[in-house]
Structure formats: structure tokens, C-alpha cells
C-alpha positions as CSV (number, residue, x, y, z in Angstrom):
1,M,4.7,0.7,11.4
2,M,1.9,-1.5,10.2
3,V,-0.1,1.5,9.7
4,R,2.2,3.2,7.6
5,L,2.7,-0.1,5.5
6,L,-1.3,-0.1,5.3
7,P,-1.1,2.8,2.5
8,I,1.8,2.1,0.6
9,Q,0.5,-1.7,0.2
10,Q,-2.3,-0.2,-1.1
11,L,-0.5,2.3,-3.2
12,F,1.3,-1.0,-4.9
13,K,-2.0,-2.7,-5.2
14,L,-3.2,0.4,-7.4
15,S,-0.5,0.5,-9.3
16,D,-0.3,-3.3,-10.1
17,E,-3.7,-2.8,-11.8
């Protein structure tokens, strides 16, 4: 579960940039 959230959170950070 956390492993799947890892890439999702990274994508959100990239979008936030």
C-alpha cells in the first residue's frame, strides 16, 4: 500500500511545482 502511495505522492509534488 505505501509503495503504491510513493509514486502517487511524487506525481503530486511534480504537479505542485
